[in-house]
N, C-alpha and C positions, 0 to 999 in steps of 0.2 A: 426416497431413500436416505438410509442411515449410512455416515460415514464408516469406512472399515481402514483398517492399517496398512492397506496396499490398496487402495484405489488411485485411479487415474484420470485425466481428464484433459480435455482441449479447451480452446476458449469460449466454446458456445456450449458448454455443459457443466456441471458439478461446481466445485470452486472455482474452475476457469471463469465462470459467468463473472463472477464481483469481479474479476480482474478488466472485464471488459464493461463492468458496468461502472468501475471507477474511471476507467479511461474515456467513456460517453460524459462522464460530469467533468471532467479537465476539460474535452473539448468543447462543452459549453462554457467552461468558466473562463478559456481563452476568449471565446467572441464576447464576453460581458465589456462594454465598455468601461468599466472600471478598472480595466488592466491587472487584474490582480496575478495572474499568472500567464506564460506564453508556453502552450505545447502543442506547436504545428505538427506536432506527428499522432497525437491522440484521435483526431477525425480520421484520418485513412486508414489508421490500425483498426479502429471500431468499425467501418465502413468493410474492411476488407474481410472481420470473422464474417460479417453477413446476416447477424441477429435482427430481425424485421424493427421489434421494439426499439430498440437503441438507434438505428438509424432515424427512425421516426422522431425519436425524442430529441436526437441533436437538431433535425431539421424543422422543429418546431410543430411537427404534425399532430402533436398530441398536447392536450389538456392538462397541463402538469398534476392542477390541484384535483382533477378530478381520477387521475392514475393514482394517486395516493389513497383517495377515498377517505382523507381525515380533513385536516382544517386549513384552510386558505393559505398558501404560502409553504407548506410544508416542502413540495419537492425543491421549492426557490432556496430554502434553507440546507436540503442538503447538497445544492451544487455548489453554494456558499462554503458549506463546511467542506467541500470537497477541494475548492479553493484554497481556504485558507492553510489546509492540511498540506498541500501539494508546496504553498509557499514556504512553509516553515521547514521542510527537508529540503528544498532546494536551497533555502540559505542556511541549512546545517552543513550541507557540502560545502556552500559557497566559504562557509567559517572557517571548517576545517582545511580545505586546501589554503587558505590565507595562513594558517599556522605553520605549511612546509610538507602536510601527509600529501602524498603522492598515489597511495593507491587505497581503492576505496570500493566496497563489497554490497550488493544488492540483495538482498535473500529473498527469493519467492518473485521474482521481478516482472513478471507477468508482462504487461506491456507498458511497462516502466521505461521512459526514453531519455531518461535522464542522460546517458551515455551518448546521445545522439544531440541534444540541446543546449546543458551547459556547459559554460565557459572552463571548462577544464583546464588549470595550467599544462603548462609544455611537461611531459614527462609522467602525465597521470596515468594510472593504469585501473580501468574499472573493471570488476568481476561481474558477472551476474549469474545465478543459479535458478533453473524452475524446472518444472517435467519437461521432457525432451520435445514433446510436440509444442509446448508453448515456446519454449525457445527458437526451436524451428521455423515456427511460422513469423513469428517477430522478424529472426534476421532476414528471411528471404522476404518478407511485406516491404521491410524498409530499404532492402535493397533494391526491391523491385521498382520504387518511387525516387532511388537516387540519393540515397540519404547516406553520410557517411559519420561515424562515430566523430566526436569531437577529442575524444580521447583514445588510449589504446584498449579497446575491447575483449576482454573474453567472457566468451558464455560457456557456462557448466551444464548440460544436460541432464540432471538428474533430479532426484526425488530430496527434500531435504531431510527425508525420514531414512536413506542412507548414510554411507560414511563420506557426506560430503567436505568434512575435514581434509581427510586425504583426497580427494578431487581437487581439491583448493592448492593443496600444497604440489600436488603435480602439477596442476596448471602455472604454478610460478610466484605464490605469494611468497613475500618475503616475511616470515614470520618475525624477523628481527627490528622491522621497521614498521611505524605506526600504521594503522589503517583506520577508516571511517565505515562505520559499519551500519548499514539500513535494513530494519526491518519494518517496513510501513504495512499496514493491513494485514498482518499476515498472525497476530498470536492468538486471534480465537478461533482460529482453523486448527490449531494445536491442542492436543489433548496438554493438562495441567504439567504433568511431567517431561512430554517433549518441551515445552515452552522452558523449562529450568535445563533442560538439557542443550538446548537453543545456544542461553547463555554462558552455560557450563565450556561449550564449545568456541564461542567466541572469545573469551576470557583466555581461554589456555593458547588462542592462537595470536592474541593481541600483546603485542610492544606497548610498555607504559607512553603514555602520551595518544597513544589511539583513541578513539573517540565513536559513540554509538548512538543511533538516535532510534526510537520505537514510540509505539504509545501503550497506555493502559485501558483496558474499557471494563470501568468497573461493574457493568450491568450486566456481564457477562456470567457473574456468580451465580444471581438469582434470575436469570433470562426467561421469559416467558414466552414460549414458543407460541403458545394459543394464540396469544395478542399479536403476534408478528404475521402468523398467518392469517387471522384475521385483517389486521390491516394491507397485507398485500394482495387481497382479494380481487381487486380492480387491475393488478397485474395480470392475474392470470386472464382476465376478459380482453385484455389487450395483446393476448399469445403469449405472455413471458410466465411458461409455467414450469417454474424451478422453486422447488421448497428451499428458502433460502434457511429457512429456522433449521434446517435438519443439517447444515454445512457446519455447523457451530460447535464445539465443545464445550457445554457451560459447566456452572460448577464451580466451588471452590479452588482457589491457584493463588500463586503467592503475585504480591504486589509487586510490581516491576520495580519501581524503585527502591524497594527493603532488598530485594535479590540482587541488584545490580550493586548498591551500597555494599552490602556484604559480600561481594565479590572483589571488592577493592575500587570501584568507580564512582567518581563523583558526579552524579547526577541531580537534574533538578525538571521539575515537572510545571507546565502551563496547560490549563484548561483550554477546552474548544472555544468559551465564552470569552477567556481571556483573548485569543487569536482573532475573535470577530471583532471586539473593541479596538485592537491594535489596528486593525484595517480598516476601520469605520465603517463596519458592516452592523445593520440593527441584528442585536441580538434574538433567535428566535424567541416569541413568546412559550410560555408554560404549557399551552396546549399543543404545541408542534413539538413536546419531547418526545426524545430519541429513546427507543426500548432497551438501547445499549448503556443510555447513563452518561452522565457529564465526561466523554474522552478527556484523557490526560496524556500530552506530547510531551515526550521524554528525551533528552539528550544529556551526554555527559561526557567524561573522560577518564581513563584509565590512571590510577594512580602509578 
């Protein structure tokens, strides 16, 4: 089913499935003896969602190479990619707060548990925004296992396609103080014009010294939906019958680095391959190439 301007979801449907899939990857990376990340809340959140495919994946009951239906090692490369991505954005927040930033904002927060697991300095406020059902599920589930935020957490249950800047102001963000913004795994699910509008709003709400982190996915420009559907065939055989290719908005869009630079941000990008190398993880061979291309992770500061 194609996306619409007012579509909704929970964590077991549509775009919500991608949040659960990402959390399952974090859960598997957390178990990895290499210790790349530590997200103790990913696994209980995924189990609470109740999608059998992801539960079996975390429990090692699926042959990951067979699931992907392509070259050996591809699924492990995906999990490793999730680990380096998570670590990059964890380190981003740590660096931002080390400079004195005391308010953070996580856009389309999904099952992100950073408000509960990162060592936030005293006085830090973390704002999260996502679909109402997503926010309610995560808040209730984590409370049910006794988890408590390590910062002051304000959850905003609304769609990013609405007037979220007004909701954020109503929630108490201080537009005169620096903010650390995170848009992780979000942009490909936005139309090109909505991506630009997102960064316009962030810039308007940001005081000098604010920071931003996100990623750019070059492969979304010439995204091959048929290829993605073919690669996902064995997912369907395992009961994971979600058309991932229909969830993204393909086609031309502004390069994030260029757009943010023009808006007054000093930003730099690092490729996923470079992150693999920094962590001493084998870079996936060419036959394990990602249909979304060489993802570029971006962070920077507002001048």
